[in-house]
C-alpha positions in Angstrom: 20.5 12.4 9.0 17.1 10.5 7.1 14.4 10.6 9.2 12.1 7.2 8.8 8.5 7.5 8.3 5.8 4.8 7.8 4.6 4.3 4.2 1.0 5.9 4.2 -1.8 7.3 2.1 -0.4 10.4 2.3 3.3 9.6 1.8 2.0 7.1 -1.3 4.0 9.2 -3.9 6.9 9.4 -2.4 6.7 5.6 -2.1 5.9 5.2 -5.6 9.2 7.8 -6.4 11.3 5.2 -4.4 10.0 1.9 -5.7 10.4 3.1 -9.1 14.0 4.2 -8.7 14.7 0.8 -6.9 13.5 -1.4 -9.4 15.7 0.6 -11.9 18.4 0.9 -10.1 19.1 -2.8 -9.5 16.6 -4.5 -11.5 17.4 -8.5 -10.4 16.7 -7.8 -6.6 13.3 -7.7 -7.0 10.7 -10.3 -8.0 8.7 -7.3 -9.7 10.0 -5.2 -12.4 10.2 -1.6 -13.1 8.0 -1.5 -16.5 4.9 -4.1 -14.3 5.2 -1.0 -11.7 5.5 1.7 -13.8 2.1 1.1 -15.4 0.4 1.8 -11.9 -2.0 4.6 -11.6 -1.3 7.0 -8.7 -4.7 5.6 -7.7 -3.4 2.1 -7.2 -0.1 3.6 -5.3 -2.2 4.9 -2.9 -3.9 2.1 -2.2 -0.7 0.0 -1.9 0.7 2.3 0.3 -2.5 1.3 2.5 -2.1 -2.4 2.0 1.5 -2.1 3.2 1.3 -0.7 6.6 -1.7 -2.9 8.1 -1.9 -5.3 11.1 0.1 -7.8 9.4 2.8 -5.7 7.3 4.6 -2.4 7.8 6.5 -0.4 5.5 9.2 2.4 5.8 10.5 5.3 4.0 14.0 6.9 4.6 13.5 10.7 3.6 16.3 13.0 3.0 16.0 16.6 2.5 12.0 16.2 1.4 12.7 13.5 -1.1 12.7 9.3 -0.4 16.2 7.8 -0.6 15.5 4.3 1.0 12.4 1.8 1.1 12.1 -1.5 3.8 8.9 -3.4 4.5 8.3 -6.3 6.2 4.9 -8.6 6.8 4.2 -11.4 9.4 4.0 -14.8 7.7 0.6 -16.4 7.1 1.5 -19.7 8.4 3.6 -19.4 11.6 2.9 -16.3 13.5 6.4 -15.8 14.6 8.2 -15.6 11.3 8.2 -12.6 9.3 9.7 -11.5 6.1 11.5 -8.5 4.8 11.2 -7.2 1.3 11.9 -4.3 -1.2 14.9 -3.5 1.0 16.8 -0.2 -0.8 18.8 2.9 -0.5 20.0 4.6 -3.1 23.2 5.3 -4.1 24.0 8.4 -3.4 22.8 7.5 0.2 24.8 4.1 1.0 27.3 3.8 3.8 25.4 6.2 5.6 23.3 3.8 8.5 20.1 4.1 6.1 18.9 0.3 5.7 20.5 -0.8 9.0 17.9 1.5 10.4 15.7 0.9 8.0 16.2 -2.9 9.3 16.2 -1.7 12.8 12.7 -0.4 12.8 10.7 -3.2 10.8 12.7 -5.4 13.9 11.6 -3.1 16.6 7.8 -3.6 15.0 8.4 -7.5 15.0 8.9 -7.3 18.4 5.8 -6.0 19.5 4.4 -8.9 17.1 6.4 -12.0 19.4 8.1 -12.7 15.5 11.4 -14.6 16.8 12.6 -15.0 13.0 13.1 -12.7 10.1 13.6 -14.1 6.8 14.5 -12.5 3.3 15.8 -13.5 -0.2 18.3 -12.3 -1.9 19.2 -12.7 -5.2 22.1 -15.0 -6.2 24.4 -12.2 -7.9 24.0 -9.1 -5.1 27.0 -10.2 -3.2 26.7 -6.2 -1.6 23.6 -7.0 -0.5 24.2 -10.6 1.1 27.3 -9.3 3.0 25.0 -6.2 4.1 22.3 -8.7 5.4 24.7 -10.9 7.1 26.5 -7.8 9.0 23.2 -7.2 10.3 23.3 -10.7 11.5 21.1 -12.8 8.8 22.8 -16.0 7.6 22.6 -18.2 4.6 20.3 -21.4 4.8 21.5 -22.6 1.5 17.6 -22.9 0.6 17.0 -21.6 -3.0 14.4 -21.3 -5.4 14.1 -19.7 -9.0 14.8 -16.2 -9.5 11.3 -15.4 -11.7 12.4 -12.6 -14.5 16.0 -14.6 -15.1 16.7 -18.1 -15.0 19.9 -17.4 -14.9 20.0 -16.4 -11.2 18.5 -17.8 -8.2 17.2 -16.4 -4.6 18.9 -17.5 -1.8 17.0 -17.2 2.0 19.1 -15.5 5.0 17.3 -15.6 8.0 18.3 -13.8 12.0 16.4 -14.4 14.9 14.7 -11.8 16.6 16.0 -11.3 20.1 
């Protein structure tokens, strides 16, 4: 079974690897693109790893046999201390249906409970039915709120929320 690790400067290259694979595998699931992030230097990935896990955010890798196979991050809402956002969620297709996604989300939620967060929000691309079903299984609900998806005007982002109890 894969282990869950905080993203740190020490595992920044694993972070880089899994993030780039995620952007290639499901490009419309993210607001960034492979072309944009591929251009980052290793030093920039190390700095990015440090920023992803601090007082206001946390990020995890799922690691199996020494290789990252999943990623998820959460950050506190700047305007509402009781709200947080789930971002960059992805699990390698080779590791689907093993409970890794649930474990990553549970790790984020555990951190959010310590921070006294009550609501976790995410955006999911309108064409990503498997992700919508996955999030619904974890207790997220569609709110009806949408926003344009920046990389393709034919798609939109759908808001989903769940309470943290």
